[in-house]
N, C-alpha and C positions, 0 to 999 in steps of 0.2 A: 461407595453406595451412592454418591449424591449424582455423578457420573452416570450410573446404571439408570436410575432414576430419570434422568434428563433425557437419557436415549429411551425408555419404555414410554415417558410420556410424549416425547416427538413422534414416537412409531403410532401410539393409542389416537393422538390427534391426527392421523394422516397429513401431517407435513411433508411437504415434499420438495425436500431440499437438493440443491443443485447435485449433479451427478457426482457420486464420490464425496458428497460432505461429510464432514464428521465432527461430533463435538467431544473437545478434550482438552482441559485446561483452558477453557474459555469458548466461544464459539467460533466453529471454523467452516470455510468452504474452499472450493478450489476454483483458484482464479488467475489469470495469465500464465498457465502452465505451458512449459516449452519454451518460453519468450527467448530469444535468440540475444544474451547479453554480449555479443562477440559482436553484432553488427555495430557499423558505426553510428555515432553518436551526433547529430545535429541542432544546433540550438541557434537562438535568435534572441534579441534583447533592445533596450534602448541604451544600455551602457556595458563595456568591457574594461576590466583591469587586469593584466595579466602582473601578477607576483612570482616573477622568475626564479629568485631565490628560494622562496616558499613552495616551489612547485605547485602553485594553485593559480586558479583564474578566479575572479569574482564577476559576476554577471548581474545585473540589476535591470529594474523596470520592464514589468510585461515580458516575462521570461518564458518561452516556449522551447522545449527540449522534444524530439523524438528519437526513438530507435526502433526500428523492425516494426512499426506500427503502434508502439505504445508513444503515449504522449503523455507531457509533464508539464503543467504551468505553474508558476509562482512568482511572487515579485522578486527575490532574491536567490542565487544558486551560486555555491562554491564548488569549484570543481576541483578535487586534488588528484595529481596526476605523476608519473615518475616517467625519466626521459634516460631510458638506458640505451636500447637502439632505434629511438624515436619516440614520440610522445604516446603514452598509453594512460588512460582515465582509470583509477581505481576507486572514485567515489564521488559522489554527486549529494550535496546538502541543500537542499530547498526550505525556503518559509514564505511564510506569507500566503496566504489561501492556497494551500497547493493540491492541485487536481490531477491525479493518473488515469488515464483513459485507456481503452483497448475495445474496440466491438461495444459491446453494450455493458461491458464493466467497467464500474468507475470508483475511485476510492479517493477520498479528500480527507484532509486535516490541517493542523497550523503547520507542523514540521514535517519534513520527509527526509529520509537517509537512504540512499540508493547505492549500496555496496556490491559494485560490479564482480570483484573477485571472489564475494561469498555467494553473491545471486539473491540477494535478500532487499527489498524496500521495506521499511519502517515508517508508519505515519504514528504522528504522535498528537493530541490534541482535538479534540472535538472529531472523532473520527467516525465516517459515513462509508459502508461498503454496498454497493448495488450492483446486481446482476439480474438485470432484466426486470422483473417485478420483485425480486427478493432484496431485503437489505438489512444490513446489520449496524447498529451505533455502538460506540464504545469511547474508549481513549487510546488505544495502543492498538495499530495493525502491523502484523509482519506478514508479508508476502514471500514465499520460497518460489522463486521463478522457476527452478528445475522441476520442482514437484506439482506445483500450482498450488498448494496448500497455502491455506490463509488461516490466522490466530487472531482473532478481536479478543481484545481484556478490558474491562471497565475501569480499571485503575492506570494511571501512566507512570510508574513507577521509574525512577531514573529520567522522567521527562525533563526538559528545560525549564530554567526560571519562568514563572507566569503560566504556566500550564495547568490548565484546571482539572481536576478529577471528579468524577462524581461520587458524591457523598457514599452511596450504596456500593460504590465499586462495581456496578453491574453492567451486563450488556444488555442491549435489547433488540429486537428484531421483526422482521414482518417475512413471512416466506408464504408464495402464493402454493395454495392447495389446488391438486388435480380435481378438475370438475369433471363428472362423468360424461364420457364420449370423447375426452380429450386423450390424445395419445403422448 
């Protein structure tokens, strides 16, 4: 019932959501759709530590990561990989003012987990998602890079220690409304 009410409210208010945006279990929008998670991952930082026995690399200080037009910045990044017939990255864990961008799409939070195998990026803690003039805020954002579907929640259940949630557990947002004469 609440879901139907939200959809009716959005429709009656004339809110222009990004193409294909849905409201379900939180606020949703389609971003980063069709990102090539198989493209090479490039990174730079002030320091790198290879932990070969643990199959991981720890990168710290002004970390910049790029992959096929997607950019991630953070203060620290742990790269988990496996080495069967060459090194393949499985997961990137970023912390410290994480920002993910591609074109006019931007997502930020305290912590990010980029699971390359599942093609998901999860941001937790003070999350902001912007797409042009549209904005969503919450505590947890999950971006499915295959479908482009994103879900923002007001609480960060299962968040790392020190991550706060809003007392109301609500998501807030601002969406551009089409002006007469705009296409």
